[in-house]
C-alpha positions as protocol buffer text, in pm:
chain_id: "A"
residue {
  index: 1
  type: MET
  ca { x: -1863 y: -664 z: 1172 }
}
residue {
  index: 2
  type: SER
  ca { x: -1671 y: -983 z: 1118 }
}
residue {
  index: 3
  type: GLN
  ca { x: -1298 y: -984 z: 1055 }
}
residue {
  index: 4
  type: PRO
  ca { x: -1193 y: -876 z: 706 }
}
residue {
  index: 5
  type: THR
  ca { x: -1129 y: -1147 z: 452 }
}
residue {
  index: 6
  type: ASP
  ca { x: -779 y: -1203 z: 316 }
}
residue {
  index: 7
  type: GLU
  ca { x: -897 y: -1053 z: -13 }
}
residue {
  index: 8
  type: GLU
  ca { x: -1026 y: -738 z: 160 }
}
residue {
  index: 9
  type: VAL
  ca { x: -695 y: -699 z: 342 }
}
residue {
  index: 10
  type: VAL
  ca { x: -493 y: -731 z: 21 }
}
residue {
  index: 11
  type: GLU
  ca { x: -720 y: -491 z: -170 }
}
residue {
  index: 12
  type: THR
  ca { x: -713 y: -234 z: 110 }
}
residue {
  index: 13
  type: ALA
  ca { x: -334 y: -242 z: 130 }
}
residue {
  index: 14
  type: ALA
  ca { x: -284 y: -224 z: -245 }
}
residue {
  index: 15
  type: GLU
  ca { x: -528 y: 64 z: -289 }
}
residue {
  index: 16
  type: ALA
  ca { x: -368 y: 261 z: -5 }
}
residue {
  index: 17
  type: ALA
  ca { x: -18 y: 215 z: -147 }
}
residue {
  index: 18
  type: GLU
  ca { x: -121 y: 309 z: -499 }
}
residue {
  index: 19
  type: GLY
  ca { x: -314 y: 608 z: -371 }
}
residue {
  index: 20
  type: LEU
  ca { x: -10 y: 739 z: -189 }
}
residue {
  index: 21
  type: ILE
  ca { x: 217 y: 693 z: -492 }
}
residue {
  index: 22
  type: PHE
  ca { x: -12 y: 904 z: -707 }
}
residue {
  index: 23
  type: ALA
  ca { x: -66 y: 1159 z: -433 }
}
residue {
  index: 24
  type: ARG
  ca { x: 311 y: 1220 z: -434 }
}
residue {
  index: 25
  type: PHE
  ca { x: 383 y: 1190 z: -808 }
}
residue {
  index: 26
  type: LYS
  ca { x: 189 y: 1291 z: -1114 }
}
residue {
  index: 27
  type: GLN
  ca { x: 100 y: 976 z: -1303 }
}
residue {
  index: 28
  type: SER
  ca { x: 300 y: 1098 z: -1605 }
}
residue {
  index: 29
  type: ARG
  ca { x: 620 y: 1109 z: -1393 }
}
residue {
  index: 30
  type: VAL
  ca { x: 591 y: 743 z: -1294 }
}
residue {
  index: 31
  type: LYS
  ca { x: 736 y: 513 z: -1559 }
}
residue {
  index: 32
  type: ASP
  ca { x: 648 y: 197 z: -1370 }
}
residue {
  index: 33
  type: PHE
  ca { x: 534 y: 84 z: -1029 }
}
residue {
  index: 34
  type: ASP
  ca { x: 452 y: -242 z: -861 }
}
residue {
  index: 35
  type: VAL
  ca { x: 266 y: -310 z: -540 }
}
residue {
  index: 36
  type: THR
  ca { x: 282 y: -668 z: -417 }
}
residue {
  index: 37
  type: VAL
  ca { x: 71 y: -758 z: -117 }
}
residue {
  index: 38
  type: THR
  ca { x: 32 y: -1094 z: 52 }
}
residue {
  index: 39
  type: PHE
  ca { x: -164 y: -1180 z: 362 }
}
residue {
  index: 40
  type: GLU
  ca { x: -117 y: -1532 z: 488 }
}
residue {
  index: 41
  type: ASP
  ca { x: -170 y: -1673 z: 836 }
}
residue {
  index: 42
  type: GLY
  ca { x: -229 y: -1323 z: 971 }
}
residue {
  index: 43
  type: VAL
  ca { x: 98 y: -1188 z: 834 }
}
residue {
  index: 44
  type: LEU
  ca { x: 90 y: -891 z: 598 }
}
residue {
  index: 45
  type: ASP
  ca { x: 376 y: -844 z: 353 }
}
residue {
  index: 46
  type: VAL
  ca { x: 385 y: -532 z: 136 }
}
residue {
  index: 47
  type: ASP
  ca { x: 651 y: -465 z: -127 }
}
residue {
  index: 48
  type: VAL
  ca { x: 640 y: -145 z: -330 }
}
residue {
  index: 49
  type: TYR
  ca { x: 856 y: -47 z: -627 }
}
residue {
  index: 50
  type: VAL
  ca { x: 834 y: 293 z: -794 }
}
residue {
  index: 51
  type: ASN
  ca { x: 1028 y: 393 z: -1106 }
}
residue {
  index: 52
  type: ALA
  ca { x: 1023 y: 769 z: -1144 }
}
residue {
  index: 53
  type: PRO
  ca { x: 1350 y: 840 z: -1328 }
}
residue {
  index: 54
  type: ASP
  ca { x: 1339 y: 1215 z: -1281 }
}
residue {
  index: 55
  type: ASP
  ca { x: 1303 y: 1170 z: -905 }
}
residue {
  index: 56
  type: ALA
  ca { x: 1490 y: 849 z: -829 }
}
residue {
  index: 57
  type: ASP
  ca { x: 1578 y: 944 z: -470 }
}
residue {
  index: 58
  type: ASP
  ca { x: 1223 y: 1054 z: -400 }
}
residue {
  index: 59
  type: ALA
  ca { x: 1087 y: 737 z: -562 }
}
residue {
  index: 60
  type: LYS
  ca { x: 1259 y: 517 z: -305 }
}
residue {
  index: 61
  type: ALA
  ca { x: 1125 y: 725 z: -17 }
}
residue {
  index: 62
  type: VAL
  ca { x: 776 y: 724 z: -167 }
}
residue {
  index: 63
  type: ALA
  ca { x: 789 y: 345 z: -209 }
}
residue {
  index: 64
  type: GLU
  ca { x: 877 y: 307 z: 159 }
}
residue {
  index: 65
  type: GLU
  ca { x: 604 y: 550 z: 262 }
}
residue {
  index: 66
  type: ALA
  ca { x: 352 y: 369 z: 42 }
}
residue {
  index: 67
  type: ALA
  ca { x: 434 y: 37 z: 211 }
}
residue {
  index: 68
  type: LEU
  ca { x: 385 y: 194 z: 555 }
}
residue {
  index: 69
  type: THR
  ca { x: 60 y: 355 z: 442 }
}
residue {
  index: 70
  type: ALA
  ca { x: -64 y: 16 z: 322 }
}
residue {
  index: 71
  type: GLN
  ca { x: 13 y: -138 z: 661 }
}
residue {
  index: 72
  type: GLU
  ca { x: -164 y: 147 z: 842 }
}
residue {
  index: 73
  type: ALA
  ca { x: -470 y: 108 z: 620 }
}
residue {
  index: 74
  type: VAL
  ca { x: -490 y: -261 z: 711 }
}
residue {
  index: 75
  type: ASP
  ca { x: -450 y: -179 z: 1082 }
}
residue {
  index: 76
  type: GLU
  ca { x: -743 y: 64 z: 1048 }
}
residue {
  index: 77
  type: LEU
  ca { x: -947 y: -201 z: 867 }
}
residue {
  index: 78
  type: PHE
  ca { x: -901 y: -445 z: 1155 }
}
residue {
  index: 79
  type: ALA
  ca { x: -961 y: -174 z: 1416 }
}
residue {
  index: 80
  type: ALA
  ca { x: -1293 y: -86 z: 1251 }
}
residue {
  index: 81
  type: ALA
  ca { x: -1392 y: -453 z: 1249 }
}
residue {
  index: 82
  type: ASP
  ca { x: -1308 y: -484 z: 1620 }
}
residue {
  index: 83
  type: GLU
  ca { x: -1521 y: -179 z: 1707 }
}
residue {
  index: 84
  type: GLU
  ca { x: -1838 y: -334 z: 1571 }
}
């Protein structure tokens, strides 16, 4: 398999982050969230914001975990490409 495209990297990261957010919080508890992913010159940047007013402390931790999960998903994407 060839290396993933920039678009595939961004989509993979964004989907992983969003998936983790909604695995931790019911959608009705999240007032707003934003996942910003860029991948330029081989550098991945993931920024996650979660607004869950009833769980503000947890929201920050979940945002950090979602960003890490996005990075891990991209690492796995590249690892799979290298195996083929």
